[in-house]
N, C-alpha and C positions, 0 to 999 in steps of 0.2 A: 673945651667941653666936648665930650663924646655924644654922639647921637644915641638916645635911648628911647625906643618906642616899643610898645607891645605889638606883637605880630597878630593881626586880626585876619580871620579866615574870610576875607572879602572876595578873594579870587587869587589864583596862583600868581598873576602878574603883579598884583598889589603887594603880595607877600615878598616876591622876589625883589621888587623895587625897594621895599623896606629893608631887606637884608643887604642889598647892594650899597645902600647908604650906610648901613651899619658896618659892613666890611671896609668901606672906604675910610672910616674914622677909627674904628676900634682895631687894635692889633690882635689878630687871630693866629693861632699856630696852624700850620699846614694841615695837620690831622683833623682838627676841629672844622676847618673850612671844607675839607673833603667829605667829612661825615654829614655836614649840613647840605652840601651839594647833592649828595646821594639821597638825603631825606627829601629834598625838593623834587628830584627826579621821580622818586617813588610817589610823592603826592600828585605830581602831574599825570603819571600813569593812571592812578586811581581816578582822578578827575576825568580824564579822557575816557576811561572804561565806563564810568557812570553815564557820561554823555552818549556814548554808543548804545548803552542799554535803553536810555530814554528815547533815542531816535527810532530804534527798531520796534 
């Protein structure tokens, strides 16, 4: 049985943990893995940017 869970926007670490479990079980082609990695990097940049805005 593969791990199947919905990705919830609880925080970037929770989402990344969710996907690492998913990657460990489900066979992903390299291109899809790279696109998802890029997506998470972009999400983290946006989250950090918002935190910077709230601090200042």
